[in-house]
N, CA, C, O and the ligand as a Tripos MOL2 file, in Angstrom:
@<TRIPOS>MOLECULE
protein
  249   247    63     0     0
PROTEIN
NO_CHARGES

@<TRIPOS>ATOM
      1 N         -23.6550   -1.3600    5.2150 N.3       1 MET1
      2 CA        -22.5580   -0.5940    5.8290 C.3       1 MET1
      3 C         -23.1100    0.7310    6.3380 C.2       1 MET1
      4 O         -23.6870    1.5120    5.5810 O.2       1 MET1
      5 N         -22.9270    0.9640    7.6030 N.am      2 ASP2
      6 CA        -23.4450    2.1550    8.2540 C.3       2 ASP2
      7 C         -22.7250    3.4130    7.7380 C.2       2 ASP2
      8 O         -21.4970    3.4820    7.7190 O.2       2 ASP2
      9 N         -23.5200    4.3900    7.3270 N.am      3 LYS3
     10 CA        -22.9210    5.5990    6.7350 C.3       3 LYS3
     11 C         -22.0800    6.3820    7.7440 C.2       3 LYS3
     12 O         -21.0390    6.9480    7.4100 O.2       3 LYS3
     13 N         -22.5540    6.3960    8.9620 N.am      4 TYR4
     14 CA        -21.7930    7.1160    9.9870 C.3       4 TYR4
     15 C         -20.4450    6.4380   10.2260 C.2       4 TYR4
     16 O         -19.4030    7.0890   10.2970 O.2       4 TYR4
     17 N         -20.4970    5.1370   10.3460 N.am      5 LEU5
     18 CA        -19.2650    4.3730   10.5520 C.3       5 LEU5
     19 C         -18.3000    4.6210    9.3950 C.2       5 LEU5
     20 O         -17.1040    4.8340    9.5970 O.2       5 LEU5
     21 N         -18.8330    4.5890    8.2060 N.am      6 LEU6
     22 CA        -18.0130    4.8040    7.0220 C.3       6 LEU6
     23 C         -17.3510    6.1850    7.0580 C.2       6 LEU6
     24 O         -16.1960    6.3410    6.6600 O.2       6 LEU6
     25 N         -18.0880    7.1690    7.5340 N.am      7 SER7
     26 CA        -17.5700    8.5400    7.5250 C.3       7 SER7
     27 C         -16.4340    8.7470    8.5230 C.2       7 SER7
     28 O         -15.6170    9.6530    8.3560 O.2       7 SER7
     29 N         -16.3830    7.9180    9.5490 N.am      8 ILE8
     30 CA        -15.3230    8.1080   10.5490 C.3       8 ILE8
     31 C         -14.1280    7.1850   10.3350 C.2       8 ILE8
     32 O         -13.0840    7.3490   10.9650 O.2       8 ILE8
     33 N         -14.2930    6.2160    9.4400 N.am      9 LEU9
     34 CA        -13.1960    5.2820    9.1960 C.3       9 LEU9
     35 C         -12.1540    5.9070    8.2900 C.2       9 LEU9
     36 O         -12.4860    6.5680    7.3060 O.2       9 LEU9
     37 N         -10.9030    5.6970    8.6240 N.am     10 VAL10
     38 CA         -9.8140    6.1320    7.7540 C.3      10 VAL10
     39 C          -8.8450    4.9750    7.5720 C.2      10 VAL10
     40 O          -8.8500    4.0110    8.3370 O.2      10 VAL10
     41 N          -8.0330    5.0890    6.5670 N.am     11 CYS11
     42 CA         -7.0090    4.0840    6.3290 C.3      11 CYS11
     43 C          -6.0060    4.1190    7.4860 C.2      11 CYS11
     44 O          -5.5190    5.1870    7.8570 O.2      11 CYS11
     45 N          -5.7020    2.9500    8.0530 N.am     12 PRO12
     46 CA         -4.7540    2.9390    9.1810 C.3      12 PRO12
     47 C          -3.3270    3.3090    8.7780 C.2      12 PRO12
     48 O          -2.5090    3.6490    9.6330 O.2      12 PRO12
     49 N          -3.0320    3.2450    7.5090 N.am     13 LEU13
     50 CA         -1.6740    3.5650    7.0610 C.3      13 LEU13
     51 C          -1.4960    5.0540    6.7810 C.2      13 LEU13
     52 O          -0.5890    5.6910    7.3170 O.2      13 LEU13
     53 N          -2.3650    5.6000    5.9410 N.am     14 CYS14
     54 CA         -2.1690    6.9800    5.5080 C.3      14 CYS14
     55 C          -3.1770    7.9310    6.1340 C.2      14 CYS14
     56 O          -3.1030    9.1420    5.9250 O.2      14 CYS14
     57 N          -4.1260    7.3870    6.9060 N.am     15 LYS15
     58 CA         -5.1710    8.1950    7.5600 C.3      15 LYS15
     59 C          -6.0780    8.9050    6.5580 C.2      15 LYS15
     60 O          -6.7720    9.8650    6.8920 O.2      15 LYS15
     61 N          -6.0540    8.4130    5.3360 N.am     16 GLY16
     62 CA         -6.8930    9.0080    4.3090 C.3      16 GLY16
     63 C          -8.2850    8.3990    4.3120 C.2      16 GLY16
     64 O          -8.5310    7.3860    4.9670 O.2      16 GLY16
     65 N          -9.1870    9.0240    3.5770 N.am     17 SER17
     66 CA        -10.5500    8.5220    3.5190 C.3      17 SER17
     67 C         -10.6250    7.2860    2.6260 C.2      17 SER17
     68 O          -9.7490    7.0420    1.7960 O.2      17 SER17
     69 N         -11.6790    6.5270    2.8150 N.am     18 LEU18
     70 CA        -11.8370    5.2570    2.1210 C.3      18 LEU18
     71 C         -13.0500    5.2870    1.2110 C.2      18 LEU18
     72 O         -14.0020    6.0350    1.4340 O.2      18 LEU18
     73 N         -12.9930    4.4610    0.1860 N.am     19 VAL19
     74 CA        -14.1160    4.3230   -0.7370 C.3      19 VAL19
     75 C         -14.7860    2.9870   -0.4670 C.2      19 VAL19
     76 O         -14.1350    1.9420   -0.4450 O.2      19 VAL19
     77 N         -16.0870    3.0360   -0.2640 N.am     20 TYR20
     78 CA        -16.8420    1.8020   -0.0160 C.3      20 TYR20
     79 C         -17.1860    1.1540   -1.3460 C.2      20 TYR20
     80 O         -17.9050    1.7260   -2.1660 O.2      20 TYR20
     81 N         -16.6650   -0.0400   -1.5460 N.am     21 HIS21
     82 CA        -16.9740   -0.7810   -2.7640 C.3      21 HIS21
     83 C         -17.9900   -1.8570   -2.4120 C.2      21 HIS21
     84 O         -17.6480   -2.9490   -1.9580 O.2      21 HIS21
     85 N         -19.2460   -1.5100   -2.6390 N.am     22 LYS22
     86 CA        -20.3450   -2.3550   -2.1740 C.3      22 LYS22
     87 C         -20.3550   -3.7720   -2.7610 C.2      22 LYS22
     88 O         -20.4960   -4.7320   -2.0040 O.2      22 LYS22
     89 N         -20.2100   -3.9370   -4.0860 N.am     23 PRO23
     90 CA        -20.2740   -5.2990   -4.6400 C.3      23 PRO23
     91 C         -19.2370   -6.2410   -4.0280 C.2      23 PRO23
     92 O         -19.5160   -7.4210   -3.8160 O.2      23 PRO23
     93 N         -18.0580   -5.7280   -3.7490 N.am     24 ALA24
     94 CA        -16.9940   -6.5810   -3.2060 C.3      24 ALA24
     95 C         -16.9800   -6.5730   -1.6840 C.2      24 ALA24
     96 O         -16.2420   -7.3350   -1.0590 O.2      24 ALA24
     97 N         -17.8030   -5.7040   -1.0860 N.am     25 GLN25
     98 CA        -17.7720   -5.5510    0.3670 C.3      25 GLN25
     99 C         -16.3470   -5.2670    0.8570 C.2      25 GLN25
    100 O         -15.7840   -5.9740    1.6920 O.2      25 GLN25
    101 N         -15.8120   -4.2080    0.2950 N.am     26 GLU26
    102 CA        -14.4580   -3.8090    0.6710 C.3      26 GLU26
    103 C         -14.4130   -2.2930    0.8520 C.2      26 GLU26
    104 O         -15.2110   -1.5500    0.2800 O.2      26 GLU26
    105 N         -13.4680   -1.8730    1.6540 N.am     27 LEU27
    106 CA        -13.1820   -0.4470    1.7860 C.3      27 LEU27
    107 C         -11.8180   -0.2140    1.1520 C.2      27 LEU27
    108 O         -10.8300   -0.8600    1.5020 O.2      27 LEU27
    109 N         -11.7910    0.7110    0.2250 N.am     28 ILE28
    110 CA        -10.5880    0.8720   -0.5770 C.3      28 ILE28
    111 C          -9.8890    2.1890   -0.2690 C.2      28 ILE28
    112 O         -10.5090    3.2510   -0.2190 O.2      28 ILE28
    113 N          -8.5830    2.0860   -0.0640 N.am     29 CYS29
    114 CA         -7.7450    3.2730    0.0560 C.3      29 CYS29
    115 C          -7.0810    3.4770   -1.2920 C.2      29 CYS29
    116 O          -6.3010    2.6390   -1.7440 O.2      29 CYS29
    117 N          -7.3940    4.5890   -1.9290 N.am     30 ARG30
    118 CA         -6.8130    4.8510   -3.2510 C.3      30 ARG30
    119 C          -5.3340    5.1720   -3.1600 C.2      30 ARG30
    120 O          -4.5570    4.8460   -4.0570 O.2      30 ARG30
    121 N          -4.9600    5.8100   -2.0750 N.am     31 PHE31
    122 CA         -3.5670    6.2320   -1.9220 C.3      31 PHE31
    123 C          -2.6480    5.0150   -1.8470 C.2      31 PHE31
    124 O          -1.6270    4.9550   -2.5320 O.2      31 PHE31
    125 N          -3.0170    4.0500   -1.0130 N.am     32 ASP32
    126 CA         -2.1780    2.8600   -0.8250 C.3      32 ASP32
    127 C          -2.5490    1.7290   -1.7770 C.2      32 ASP32
    128 O          -1.8510    0.7180   -1.8530 O.2      32 ASP32
    129 N          -3.6600    1.9070   -2.5070 N.am     33 ARG33
    130 CA         -4.1980    0.8570   -3.3670 C.3      33 ARG33
    131 C          -4.4070   -0.4450   -2.5880 C.2      33 ARG33
    132 O          -4.0180   -1.5290   -3.0230 O.2      33 ARG33
    133 N          -5.0370   -0.2910   -1.4190 N.am     34 LEU34
    134 CA         -5.3580   -1.4470   -0.5980 C.3      34 LEU34
    135 C          -6.8650   -1.5440   -0.4290 C.2      34 LEU34
    136 O          -7.5670   -0.5350   -0.3560 O.2      34 LEU34
    137 N          -7.3470   -2.7830   -0.3670 N.am     35 ALA35
    138 CA         -8.7660   -3.0200   -0.1220 C.3      35 ALA35
    139 C          -8.9130   -3.7580    1.2030 C.2      35 ALA35
    140 O          -8.3950   -4.8600    1.3780 O.2      35 ALA35
    141 N          -9.6220   -3.1360    2.1210 N.am     36 TYR36
    142 CA         -9.8720   -3.7480    3.4230 C.3      36 TYR36
    143 C         -11.2060   -4.4910    3.3700 C.2      36 TYR36
    144 O         -12.2080   -3.9320    2.9230 O.2      36 TYR36
    145 N         -11.2270   -5.7260    3.8160 N.am     37 PRO37
    146 CA        -12.4700   -6.5130    3.7340 C.3      37 PRO37
    147 C         -13.4920   -6.0870    4.7860 C.2      37 PRO37
    148 O         -13.1360   -5.5820    5.8510 O.2      37 PRO37
    149 N         -14.7560   -6.3000    4.4710 N.am     38 ILE38
    150 CA        -15.8330   -6.1080    5.4390 C.3      38 ILE38
    151 C         -16.4480   -7.4850    5.6620 C.2      38 ILE38
    152 O         -16.9800   -8.0970    4.7360 O.2      38 ILE38
    153 N         -16.3700   -7.9570    6.8860 N.am     39 ARG39
    154 CA        -16.9050   -9.2880    7.1970 C.3      39 ARG39
    155 C         -18.0140   -9.1620    8.2250 C.2      39 ARG39
    156 O         -17.8190   -8.6090    9.3080 O.2      39 ARG39
    157 N         -19.1790   -9.6850    7.8710 N.am     40 ASP40
    158 CA        -20.3420   -9.5940    8.7800 C.3      40 ASP40
    159 C         -20.5740   -8.1580    9.2210 C.2      40 ASP40
    160 O         -20.8340   -7.8870   10.3930 O.2      40 ASP40
    161 N         -20.4750   -7.2410    8.2600 N.am     41 GLN41
    162 CA        -20.7120   -5.8100    8.4910 C.3      41 GLN41
    163 C         -19.5900   -5.1250    9.2690 C.2      41 GLN41
    164 O         -19.6840   -3.9370    9.5750 O.2      41 GLN41
    165 N         -18.5460   -5.8560    9.5850 N.am     42 ILE42
    166 CA        -17.4460   -5.2770   10.3630 C.3      42 ILE42
    167 C         -16.2440   -5.0260    9.4410 C.2      42 ILE42
    168 O         -15.6910   -5.9730    8.8820 O.2      42 ILE42
    169 N         -15.8420   -3.7770    9.2800 N.am     43 PRO43
    170 CA        -14.6440   -3.5070    8.4780 C.3      43 PRO43
    171 C         -13.3920   -4.0020    9.1980 C.2      43 PRO43
    172 O         -13.1890   -3.7280   10.3810 O.2      43 PRO43
    173 N         -12.5740   -4.7190    8.4770 N.am     44 ILE44
    174 CA        -11.3330   -5.2520    9.0680 C.3      44 ILE44
    175 C         -10.2010   -4.3000    8.6850 C.2      44 ILE44
    176 O          -9.6430   -4.3840    7.5910 O.2      44 ILE44
    177 N          -9.8790   -3.4070    9.5920 N.am     45 MET45
    178 CA         -8.9520   -2.3360    9.2510 C.3      45 MET45
    179 C          -7.5090   -2.6660    9.6520 C.2      45 MET45
    180 O          -6.8800   -1.9440   10.4250 O.2      45 MET45
    181 N          -7.0170   -3.7490    9.1170 N.am     46 PHE46
    182 CA         -5.6350   -4.1280    9.3730 C.3      46 PHE46
    183 C          -4.9280   -4.3340    8.0380 C.2      46 PHE46
    184 O          -5.4610   -4.9550    7.1190 O.2      46 PHE46
    185 N          -3.7250   -3.7990    7.9610 N.am     47 GLU47
    186 CA         -2.9640   -3.9270    6.7200 C.3      47 GLU47
    187 C          -2.7480   -5.4000    6.3580 C.2      47 GLU47
    188 O          -2.7650   -5.7710    5.1840 O.2      47 GLU47
    189 N          -2.5460   -6.2330    7.3870 N.am     48 ALA48
    190 CA         -2.2930   -7.6520    7.1360 C.3      48 ALA48
    191 C          -3.4900   -8.3470    6.4950 C.2      48 ALA48
    192 O          -3.3290   -9.3660    5.8230 O.2      48 ALA48
    193 N          -4.6890   -7.8040    6.6970 N.am     49 GLU49
    194 CA         -5.9060   -8.4040    6.1450 C.3      49 GLU49
    195 C          -6.2720   -7.8040    4.7870 C.2      49 GLU49
    196 O          -7.0970   -8.3530    4.0560 O.2      49 GLU49
    197 N          -5.6630   -6.6960    4.4670 N.am     50 ALA50
    198 CA         -6.0220   -6.0060    3.2280 C.3      50 ALA50
    199 C          -5.3390   -6.6550    2.0380 C.2      50 ALA50
    200 O          -4.2960   -7.2970    2.1660 O.2      50 ALA50
    201 N          -5.9510   -6.4730    0.8790 N.am     51 ARG51
    202 CA         -5.2950   -6.9660   -0.3360 C.3      51 ARG51
    203 C          -4.9740   -5.7740   -1.2220 C.2      51 ARG51
    204 O          -5.6600   -4.7520   -1.2030 O.2      51 ARG51
    205 N          -3.9180   -5.9350   -1.9930 N.am     52 THR52
    206 CA         -3.5390   -4.8820   -2.9250 C.3      52 THR52
    207 C          -4.4120   -5.0040   -4.1590 C.2      52 THR52
    208 O          -4.5440   -6.0890   -4.7260 O.2      52 THR52
    209 N          -5.0030   -3.9090   -4.5720 N.am     53 ILE53
    210 CA         -5.8390   -3.9870   -5.7640 C.3      53 ILE53
    211 C          -5.0060   -3.7030   -7.0060 C.2      53 ILE53
    212 O          -4.0500   -2.9270   -6.9760 O.2      53 ILE53
    213 N          -5.3920   -4.3450   -8.0850 N.am     54 SER54
    214 CA         -4.6640   -4.1910   -9.3360 C.3      54 SER54
    215 C          -4.9490   -2.8270   -9.9450 C.2      54 SER54
    216 O          -5.9140   -2.1570   -9.5800 O.2      54 SER54
    217 N          -4.1000   -2.4330  -10.8690 N.am     55 LEU55
    218 CA         -4.3020   -1.1560  -11.5580 C.3      55 LEU55
    219 C          -5.6310   -1.1560  -12.2990 C.2      55 LEU55
    220 O          -6.3110   -0.1340  -12.3950 O.2      55 LEU55
    221 N          -5.9850   -2.3280  -12.8200 N.am     56 GLU56
    222 CA         -7.2410   -2.4710  -13.5470 C.3      56 GLU56
    223 C          -8.4330   -2.1520  -12.6230 C.2      56 GLU56
    224 O          -9.3430   -1.4060  -12.9880 O.2      56 GLU56
    225 N          -8.3970   -2.7330  -11.4330 N.am     57 GLU57
    226 CA         -9.4520   -2.4710  -10.4640 C.3      57 GLU57
    227 C          -9.4440   -1.0070  -10.0410 C.2      57 GLU57
    228 O         -10.4850   -0.3700   -9.8850 O.2      57 GLU57
    229 N          -8.2570   -0.5140   -9.8660 N.am     58 TYR58
    230 CA         -8.0990    0.8810   -9.4410 C.3      58 TYR58
    231 C          -8.7550    1.8240  -10.4490 C.2      58 TYR58
    232 O          -9.4330    2.7820  -10.0780 O.2      58 TYR58
    233 N          -8.5390    1.5340  -11.7110 N.am     59 ASP59
    234 CA         -9.0940    2.3770  -12.7630 C.3      59 ASP59
    235 C         -10.6210    2.3450  -12.7920 C.2      59 ASP59
    236 O         -11.2700    3.2890  -13.2430 O.2      59 ASP59
    237 N         -11.1820    1.2310  -12.2960 N.am     60 GLN60
    238 CA        -12.6400    1.1190  -12.3320 C.3      60 GLN60
    239 C         -13.3230    1.8800  -11.2110 C.2      60 GLN60
    240 O         -14.5390    2.0680  -11.2260 O.2      60 GLN60
    241 N         -12.5420    2.3120  -10.2500 N.am     61 LEU61
    242 CA        -13.1120    3.0860   -9.1440 C.3      61 LEU61
    243 C         -13.4130    4.4970   -9.6390 C.2      61 LEU61
    244 O         -12.5970    5.1290  -10.3100 O.2      61 LEU61
    245 N         -14.5470    4.9470   -9.3080 N.am     62 SER62
    246 CA        -14.8990    6.2840   -9.7780 C.3      62 SER62
    247 C         -14.3080    7.3360   -8.8590 C.2      62 SER62
    248 O         -14.4940    8.5310   -9.0890 O.2      62 SER62
    249 ZN         -4.1370    4.4860    2.9200 Zn       63 ZN63
@<TRIPOS>BOND
     1     1     2 1
     2     2     3 1
     3     3     4 2
     4     3     5 am
     5     5     6 1
     6     6     7 1
     7     7     8 2
     8     7     9 am
     9     9    10 1
    10    10    11 1
    11    11    12 2
    12    11    13 am
    13    13    14 1
    14    14    15 1
    15    15    16 2
    16    15    17 am
    17    17    18 1
    18    18    19 1
    19    19    20 2
    20    19    21 am
    21    21    22 1
    22    22    23 1
    23    23    24 2
    24    23    25 am
    25    25    26 1
    26    26    27 1
    27    27    28 2
    28    27    29 am
    29    29    30 1
    30    30    31 1
    31    31    32 2
    32    31    33 am
    33    33    34 1
    34    34    35 1
    35    35    36 2
    36    35    37 am
    37    37    38 1
    38    38    39 1
    39    39    40 2
    40    39    41 am
    41    41    42 1
    42    42    43 1
    43    43    44 2
    44    43    45 am
    45    45    46 1
    46    46    47 1
    47    47    48 2
    48    47    49 am
    49    49    50 1
    50    50    51 1
    51    51    52 2
    52    51    53 am
    53    53    54 1
    54    54    55 1
    55    55    56 2
    56    55    57 am
    57    57    58 1
    58    58    59 1
    59    59    60 2
    60    59    61 am
    61    61    62 1
    62    62    63 1
    63    63    64 2
    64    63    65 am
    65    65    66 1
    66    66    67 1
    67    67    68 2
    68    67    69 am
    69    69    70 1
    70    70    71 1
    71    71    72 2
    72    71    73 am
    73    73    74 1
    74    74    75 1
    75    75    76 2
    76    75    77 am
    77    77    78 1
    78    78    79 1
    79    79    80 2
    80    79    81 am
    81    81    82 1
    82    82    83 1
    83    83    84 2
    84    83    85 am
    85    85    86 1
    86    86    87 1
    87    87    88 2
    88    87    89 am
    89    89    90 1
    90    90    91 1
    91    91    92 2
    92    91    93 am
    93    93    94 1
    94    94    95 1
    95    95    96 2
    96    95    97 am
    97    97    98 1
    98    98    99 1
    99    99   100 2
   100    99   101 am
   101   101   102 1
   102   102   103 1
   103   103   104 2
   104   103   105 am
   105   105   106 1
   106   106   107 1
   107   107   108 2
   108   107   109 am
   109   109   110 1
   110   110   111 1
   111   111   112 2
   112   111   113 am
   113   113   114 1
   114   114   115 1
   115   115   116 2
   116   115   117 am
   117   117   118 1
   118   118   119 1
   119   119   120 2
   120   119   121 am
   121   121   122 1
   122   122   123 1
   123   123   124 2
   124   123   125 am
   125   125   126 1
   126   126   127 1
   127   127   128 2
   128   127   129 am
   129   129   130 1
   130   130   131 1
   131   131   132 2
   132   131   133 am
   133   133   134 1
   134   134   135 1
   135   135   136 2
   136   135   137 am
   137   137   138 1
   138   138   139 1
   139   139   140 2
   140   139   141 am
   141   141   142 1
   142   142   143 1
   143   143   144 2
   144   143   145 am
   145   145   146 1
   146   146   147 1
   147   147   148 2
   148   147   149 am
   149   149   150 1
   150   150   151 1
   151   151   152 2
   152   151   153 am
   153   153   154 1
   154   154   155 1
   155   155   156 2
   156   155   157 am
   157   157   158 1
   158   158   159 1
   159   159   160 2
   160   159   161 am
   161   161   162 1
   162   162   163 1
   163   163   164 2
   164   163   165 am
   165   165   166 1
   166   166   167 1
   167   167   168 2
   168   167   169 am
   169   169   170 1
   170   170   171 1
   171   171   172 2
   172   171   173 am
   173   173   174 1
   174   174   175 1
   175   175   176 2
   176   175   177 am
   177   177   178 1
   178   178   179 1
   179   179   180 2
   180   179   181 am
   181   181   182 1
   182   182   183 1
   183   183   184 2
   184   183   185 am
   185   185   186 1
   186   186   187 1
   187   187   188 2
   188   187   189 am
   189   189   190 1
   190   190   191 1
   191   191   192 2
   192   191   193 am
   193   193   194 1
   194   194   195 1
   195   195   196 2
   196   195   197 am
   197   197   198 1
   198   198   199 1
   199   199   200 2
   200   199   201 am
   201   201   202 1
   202   202   203 1
   203   203   204 2
   204   203   205 am
   205   205   206 1
   206   206   207 1
   207   207   208 2
   208   207   209 am
   209   209   210 1
   210   210   211 1
   211   211   212 2
   212   211   213 am
   213   213   214 1
   214   214   215 1
   215   215   216 2
   216   215   217 am
   217   217   218 1
   218   218   219 1
   219   219   220 2
   220   219   221 am
   221   221   222 1
   222   222   223 1
   223   223   224 2
   224   223   225 am
   225   225   226 1
   226   226   227 1
   227   227   228 2
   228   227   229 am
   229   229   230 1
   230   230   231 1
   231   231   232 2
   232   231   233 am
   233   233   234 1
   234   234   235 1
   235   235   236 2
   236   235   237 am
   237   237   238 1
   238   238   239 1
   239   239   240 2
   240   239   241 am
   241   241   242 1
   242   242   243 1
   243   243   244 2
   244   243   245 am
   245   245   246 1
   246   246   247 1
   247   247   248 2
@<TRIPOS>SUBSTRUCTURE
     1 MET1         2 RESIDUE 1 A MET
     2 ASP2         6 RESIDUE 1 A ASP
     3 LYS3        10 RESIDUE 1 A LYS
     4 TYR4        14 RESIDUE 1 A TYR
     5 LEU5        18 RESIDUE 1 A LEU
     6 LEU6        22 RESIDUE 1 A LEU
     7 SER7        26 RESIDUE 1 A SER
     8 ILE8        30 RESIDUE 1 A ILE
     9 LEU9        34 RESIDUE 1 A LEU
    10 VAL10       38 RESIDUE 1 A VAL
    11 CYS11       42 RESIDUE 1 A CYS
    12 PRO12       46 RESIDUE 1 A PRO
    13 LEU13       50 RESIDUE 1 A LEU
    14 CYS14       54 RESIDUE 1 A CYS
    15 LYS15       58 RESIDUE 1 A LYS
    16 GLY16       62 RESIDUE 1 A GLY
    17 SER17       66 RESIDUE 1 A SER
    18 LEU18       70 RESIDUE 1 A LEU
    19 VAL19       74 RESIDUE 1 A VAL
    20 TYR20       78 RESIDUE 1 A TYR
    21 HIS21       82 RESIDUE 1 A HIS
    22 LYS22       86 RESIDUE 1 A LYS
    23 PRO23       90 RESIDUE 1 A PRO
    24 ALA24       94 RESIDUE 1 A ALA
    25 GLN25       98 RESIDUE 1 A GLN
    26 GLU26      102 RESIDUE 1 A GLU
    27 LEU27      106 RESIDUE 1 A LEU
    28 ILE28      110 RESIDUE 1 A ILE
    29 CYS29      114 RESIDUE 1 A CYS
    30 ARG30      118 RESIDUE 1 A ARG
    31 PHE31      122 RESIDUE 1 A PHE
    32 ASP32      126 RESIDUE 1 A ASP
    33 ARG33      130 RESIDUE 1 A ARG
    34 LEU34      134 RESIDUE 1 A LEU
    35 ALA35      138 RESIDUE 1 A ALA
    36 TYR36      142 RESIDUE 1 A TYR
    37 PRO37      146 RESIDUE 1 A PRO
    38 ILE38      150 RESIDUE 1 A ILE
    39 ARG39      154 RESIDUE 1 A ARG
    40 ASP40      158 RESIDUE 1 A ASP
    41 GLN41      162 RESIDUE 1 A GLN
    42 ILE42      166 RESIDUE 1 A ILE
    43 PRO43      170 RESIDUE 1 A PRO
    44 ILE44      174 RESIDUE 1 A ILE
    45 MET45      178 RESIDUE 1 A MET
    46 PHE46      182 RESIDUE 1 A PHE
    47 GLU47      186 RESIDUE 1 A GLU
    48 ALA48      190 RESIDUE 1 A ALA
    49 GLU49      194 RESIDUE 1 A GLU
    50 ALA50      198 RESIDUE 1 A ALA
    51 ARG51      202 RESIDUE 1 A ARG
    52 THR52      206 RESIDUE 1 A THR
    53 ILE53      210 RESIDUE 1 A ILE
    54 SER54      214 RESIDUE 1 A SER
    55 LEU55      218 RESIDUE 1 A LEU
    56 GLU56      222 RESIDUE 1 A GLU
    57 GLU57      226 RESIDUE 1 A GLU
    58 TYR58      230 RESIDUE 1 A TYR
    59 ASP59      234 RESIDUE 1 A ASP
    60 GLN60      238 RESIDUE 1 A GLN
    61 LEU61      242 RESIDUE 1 A LEU
    62 SER62      246 RESIDUE 1 A SER
    63 ZN63       249 GROUP 0 **** ****
């Protein structure tokens, strides 16, 4: 995941910054508790493609 790309990406819903979760290849919005998938190095920044992360997963994010 390109660091520059990551730095300019924001959540399409709240416009907040995202956390890159490397093992899962997801970009996570803590505010909305949504995880956006990264497929073939391309972040899929659509709410319809995102999954809601559980509280358990949320707690594991640093
Ligand atoms: Zn958000």
